[in-house]
C-alpha positions in Angstrom: 70.2 14.1 -7.3 68.5 17.3 -8.4 67.4 18.5 -11.8 65.8 21.7 -13.0 63.9 22.2 -16.2 62.9 25.8 -17.2 60.3 25.8 -19.9 60.8 29.2 -21.6 63.1 32.2 -21.5 62.2 35.7 -20.5 62.9 37.8 -23.6 63.4 41.5 -23.2 63.1 43.6 -26.3 64.4 47.2 -26.4 62.3 49.4 -28.6 63.9 52.5 -29.9 61.7 55.6 -30.3 63.8 58.7 -31.0 66.4 58.9 -28.3 64.4 56.9 -25.7 65.0 53.3 -24.9 62.3 51.2 -23.1 63.9 49.5 -20.1 63.6 45.8 -19.8 62.8 46.4 -16.2 59.5 47.9 -17.3 58.4 44.7 -19.0 56.0 42.3 -17.4 57.9 39.2 -16.1 57.0 36.0 -17.9 55.4 33.2 -15.9 56.8 30.1 -17.6 56.5 26.8 -15.7 59.6 25.7 -13.8 59.9 22.0 -13.1 62.3 20.6 -10.5 63.0 16.9 -10.1 64.7 15.1 -7.2 65.8 11.5 -6.8 66.0 10.6 -3.1 68.3 7.7 -2.2 68.0 8.0 1.6 64.8 9.0 3.4 64.9 12.4 5.2 67.4 13.9 2.7 65.0 15.7 0.4 65.4 18.9 2.4 69.1 18.9 1.6 68.3 18.9 -2.2 65.8 21.7 -2.3 67.3 25.2 -2.7 65.7 28.5 -1.7 65.4 29.3 -5.4 63.4 26.0 -5.9 61.1 26.9 -3.0 60.5 30.3 -4.4 60.1 29.5 -8.2 59.2 25.9 -8.9 55.7 25.3 -10.3 56.1 21.5 -11.0 57.7 19.1 -8.6 58.7 15.5 -9.3 60.1 13.3 -6.5 61.5 9.8 -7.1 63.2 7.2 -4.9 62.8 6.3 -1.2 61.1 9.0 0.8 59.5 9.2 4.3 56.9 11.4 5.9 59.4 14.1 6.7 60.3 14.4 3.0 56.7 14.6 2.0 56.1 17.5 4.4 58.8 19.5 2.6 56.3 19.9 -0.3 54.2 22.2 1.8 56.9 24.9 1.7 56.9 25.6 -2.1 55.6 29.1 -2.5 54.2 29.1 -6.1 51.0 27.5 -7.2 52.2 24.0 -8.3 50.6 22.7 -11.5 51.3 19.2 -10.2 53.3 17.2 -7.7 54.4 13.8 -9.1 55.2 11.2 -6.5 54.3 8.2 -8.8 57.8 6.9 -8.8 58.5 7.5 -5.1 58.1 4.9 -2.4 57.1 5.9 1.2 59.4 3.9 3.5 59.4 3.4 7.2 61.6 5.9 9.0 62.6 6.5 12.7 63.4 10.1 13.5 65.6 9.9 16.6 65.5 13.6 17.5 61.7 13.4 17.9 61.6 9.7 19.0 59.0 9.2 16.2 58.5 6.3 13.9 56.8 7.0 10.5 55.0 4.1 8.8 55.7 2.8 5.4 53.2 3.4 2.6 51.2 6.0 4.6 50.5 9.7 4.1 50.0 10.8 7.7 47.0 12.7 9.0 46.8 16.4 8.1 49.9 16.2 5.9 48.6 18.9 3.5 45.6 20.2 5.4 44.7 23.6 4.1 47.5 23.8 1.6 46.1 25.6 -1.5 49.1 25.9 -3.7 48.9 22.8 -5.8 46.3 21.6 -8.3 47.2 18.0 -9.1 49.0 15.2 -7.3 50.1 11.7 -8.4 50.4 9.6 -5.3 53.3 7.3 -4.5 53.4 3.7 -5.8 52.7 1.2 -3.1 50.7 3.7 -1.0 48.2 1.9 1.3 46.7 4.7 3.5 45.8 8.3 3.1 45.4 9.6 6.6 42.5 11.7 8.1 42.4 15.3 6.9 45.4 14.7 4.7 44.2 16.9 1.9 41.3 18.7 3.6 40.6 22.3 2.2 43.2 22.1 -0.5 42.7 23.4 -4.0 43.1 20.1 -5.8 41.5 19.8 -9.3 42.6 16.2 -9.8 44.0 13.4 -7.8 45.2 10.0 -9.2 45.0 7.1 -6.8 47.5 4.3 -7.1 46.3 0.7 -7.5 46.8 -1.0 -4.1 45.5 1.9 -2.1 43.4 0.4 0.8 42.2 3.3 3.1 41.1 6.8 2.6 40.7 8.6 5.9 38.0 10.7 7.4 37.8 14.2 5.8 40.8 13.3 3.6 39.6 15.4 0.7 36.8 17.4 2.3 36.2 20.9 0.9 38.4 20.5 -2.2 36.1 22.9 -4.0 37.9 22.6 -7.4 38.0 18.8 -7.5 36.0 17.6 -10.5 36.8 13.9 -10.9 37.4 11.0 -8.5 37.9 7.3 -9.3 38.1 5.0 -6.2 40.1 1.9 -7.2 38.9 -1.6 -6.4 41.6 -2.1 -3.8 40.1 0.5 -1.5 38.4 -1.4 1.3 37.7 1.5 3.8 36.8 5.2 3.6 36.3 7.5 6.5 33.4 9.9 7.2 33.2 13.1 5.3 35.9 11.9 2.9 34.7 14.0 0.0 32.1 16.1 1.5 31.8 19.7 0.3 33.5 19.0 -3.0 31.1 21.2 -4.8 32.5 20.8 -8.3 32.8 17.0 -8.2 30.7 15.8 -11.2 32.5 12.6 -12.2 32.5 9.9 -9.5 33.5 6.3 -10.2 33.7 3.7 -7.4 35.1 0.4 -8.7 33.9 -3.0 -7.5 35.4 -3.9 -4.1 34.3 -1.4 -1.5 31.5 -2.7 0.8 30.5 0.4 2.8 29.9 4.1 2.0 30.6 6.0 5.3 28.6 8.8 6.8 28.4 12.1 5.0 31.0 10.8 2.5 29.7 12.9 -0.4 27.5 15.3 1.5 27.0 18.5 -0.4 28.5 17.4 -3.7 26.0 19.4 -5.6 27.4 18.8 -9.1 26.8 15.0 -9.0 24.0 14.2 -11.4 24.0 10.4 -11.2 24.8 7.8 -8.6 25.8 4.3 -9.6 27.5 2.3 -6.9 29.2 -1.1 -7.3 27.4 -4.3 -6.5 29.8 -4.9 -3.6 28.3 -2.1 -1.5 26.3 -3.6 1.4 25.7 -0.5 3.5 25.4 3.3 3.1 25.8 5.3 6.3 23.9 8.4 7.5 24.0 11.4 5.2 26.3 9.9 2.7 24.7 11.7 -0.3 22.8 14.4 1.6 22.3 17.6 -0.2 23.5 16.3 -3.6 20.9 18.4 -5.3 21.9 17.5 -8.9 21.0 13.8 -8.6 17.8 12.9 -10.4 18.0 9.1 -10.3 19.4 6.9 -7.5 20.5 3.4 -8.5 21.1 1.3 -5.4 23.6 -1.5 -5.4 22.2 -5.0 -5.9 24.0 -6.2 -2.8 22.7 -3.3 -0.6 21.4 -4.5 2.8 21.1 -1.3 4.8 20.9 2.5 4.3 21.0 4.9 7.2 19.3 8.1 8.2 19.1 11.0 5.7 21.3 9.2 3.2 19.5 10.9 0.3 17.9 13.9 2.1 17.8 17.1 0.1 17.7 15.5 -3.3 15.2 18.0 -4.6 15.4 16.9 -8.2 15.0 13.1 -7.5 12.6 11.4 -9.9 13.4 7.7 -9.6 15.0 5.1 -7.3 16.1 1.8 -8.8 16.7 -1.1 -6.4 17.7 -4.3 -8.1 17.8 -6.3 -4.8 15.2 -9.1 -4.7 14.9 -8.6 -0.9 14.1 -5.1 0.1 17.1 -3.3 1.7 16.5 -2.0 5.1 16.0 1.8 5.0 15.0 4.3 7.6 11.8 6.5 7.6 14.1 9.5 6.7 16.6 7.8 4.3 14.7 9.8 1.6 12.8 13.0 2.0 9.1 12.5 2.9 8.1 14.2 -0.3 9.7 11.4 -2.2 7.0 9.0 -1.0 4.4 10.7 -3.3 6.5 11.9 -6.2 9.3 9.3 -6.9 8.9 6.0 -8.7 10.6 3.0 -7.1 11.8 0.5 -9.7 12.3 -3.0 -8.5 12.3 -6.6 -9.8 8.7 -7.7 -10.3 9.2 -10.8 -8.2 10.3 -8.6 -5.3 7.1 -6.6 -5.1 5.8 -8.2 -2.0 9.1 -7.9 -0.2 9.1 -4.1 -0.7 5.4 -3.7 0.2 6.1 -5.7 3.5 8.8 -3.2 4.5 7.5 -0.4 6.8 9.2 2.3 4.8 9.2 1.1 1.3 5.5 0.6 1.5 5.1 4.3 2.0 6.0 5.0 -1.7 3.0 5.3 -3.8 4.6 4.5 -7.2 6.3 1.2 -8.0 7.5 0.0 -11.4 9.6 -2.8 -12.7 13.2 -2.2 -13.6 12.1 -0.7 -16.9 9.8 1.7 -15.2 6.5 0.0 -16.2 4.0 0.4 -13.3 3.6 -2.6 -11.0 0.3 -4.0 -9.8 -1.9 -1.8 -7.7 0.2 1.0 -6.3 0.4 1.4 -2.6 -2.3 4.0 -2.2 -5.4 3.9 0.1 -8.1 1.7 -1.3 -11.3 3.3 -2.4 -13.8 3.4 0.5 -11.3 2.8 3.2 -11.0 5.4 5.9 -8.2 5.5 8.5 -8.6 8.2 11.1 -8.0 9.2 14.7 -10.8 10.1 17.1 -10.9 10.5 20.9 -7.4 9.1 21.4 -8.0 5.9 19.3 -7.3 4.8 15.8 -10.1 3.5 13.5 -10.2 1.7 10.2 -13.5 1.7 8.4 -14.5 0.2 5.1 -12.0 -2.6 5.2 -13.9 -5.3 7.2 -11.7 -8.3 7.8 -8.5 -6.7 6.4 -5.2 -7.3 8.1 -4.1 -4.1 10.0 -0.6 -3.4 11.4 0.3 -0.2 13.1 3.9 1.0 13.1 5.7 3.9 14.8 7.7 6.2 12.4 10.8 4.3 13.5 9.4 1.1 12.2 8.4 -0.7 15.4 5.1 -2.6 15.1 2.9 -1.6 18.0 -0.5 -3.1 17.1 -1.9 -5.8 14.8 -5.5 -6.8 14.3 -8.3 -7.5 11.8 -10.2 -4.5 10.8 -13.8 -4.0 12.0 -15.9 -0.9 11.5 -16.4 1.0 14.8 -13.6 -0.9 16.7 -10.9 1.6 18.0 -7.2 0.8 18.6 -6.1 2.6 21.7 -2.5 4.1 21.3 -0.5 6.8 23.0 -0.4 10.2 21.3 1.9 10.4 18.3 2.4 9.7 14.6 1.8 6.3 13.2 2.0 4.4 9.9 -1.1 2.1 9.4 -0.8 -0.7 7.0 -4.1 -2.0 5.7 -3.5 -5.1 3.5 -0.2 -3.6 2.3 -1.5 -0.1 1.6 0.1 2.6 3.9 -1.7 5.4 5.7 -0.2 8.0 8.0 -2.2 9.0 11.0 -1.5 11.4 13.9 -3.2 10.8 17.3 
């Protein structure tokens, strides 16, 4: 069943000026929206409903009923810029295409379905949809996408380089996202991830420069490499309470970062390059007061010089070199002076402990050439041999 709605009529007015008549052919054509609606009763029949005129003129497309992946791909052939595609009342069903000996899964938008298609702005996805495949909407011109409740998987690079996309809400039913899912979405300013997702994949939001805040649900346990790299608009990072691990360069390139809030009472495991090195001196880390020792005991967190409680009030003595303590390299050995009897632990930049002793003036610690972090009673010093 096919319906066409034309919102507006082209009115041609003939103006008389003496003996001359302005031709209607000289008038600029109106660009009124043309909406077409299809109800599909059998999968792989949408192609029989769409006319050449529809393909050429439609600007709004509504599809209802039982469709398959073959039907979905017909939407790539509309020629005008579509204001929206509405699949919210459609159901993607399983279908076997005998001619190609191919079986299409139910409730899946296959990989690369709309990859590079720049002629639609908004899409309402099918009810019951479970999976959006890899590269499905990569390099499209989407301004808005509405995810259905029940969606479970968003594939790798699924929405990468949608440079007009401004708002994304990830529903609680989503359990898995692929790498680079929203990277390069340079206008994305409104991001909501509802409680349920447990992992942010690598480079997921890399380069989303319009993001100004980052609040993740408590359910997040891990954030993979580069997830928010280059999000230069972010000034405050709020880590999830349940976070256990953050990978390399997760928050690299956050040039305006001023504070990190970590409500976890056990310091999450982060890498020496999770944050830029400049953050160690300039950014305040806000933590529960009772967790202070846990963060100072971590080989990376202890590098931050400014700690505060969750309200930002400075905590204890900040992790800075104690007055009178000198940590230096000389003749291939590391020395700690002015801290007689203090506990000293030496770490590589990757966090491996390579030496531990009690400080004594004039006693050297022989180590291979390289850069080290030296912890003297919880205060961090960086030394290069």
